[in-house]
C-alpha positions, 0 to 999 in steps of 0.5 A: 500500500502506498502513502500519498504525499499528503500522508493518505492511504486507502483502506481496502474495501474488505477491511472497511466492510468488516469494520463497518467504516462508512465515508465520513466515519472517524477513526483513531490511530494508536502507536504500539511499538513499531506498529499503528492500530486504526480504531473506528470511533463509536458514536458515543465516543465521538459525542463525549470527545466533542463535548470535551473539545467544546469545553476545553479552555473555558474554565474561569476558576483557577484550581489545581486538579487536586483541589477539584478532586478534593471538592468533588469528594467533599473533602475540606 
């Protein structure tokens, strides 16, 4: 399989069918040693990821992660 100058490859039809990857589907790439694993994203994963992306950088409260965790646990 050849990689284009834009870093693109074509996923063979057999693999797209087996993994039910449709046009417009989103996938995630994970590096494991010297190999790359492509993982199709499920609808629920995409929804959660989009919510996090929309909220990222919106906080106006300056608290550390430890302070937030203590607050959510009801610690003083």
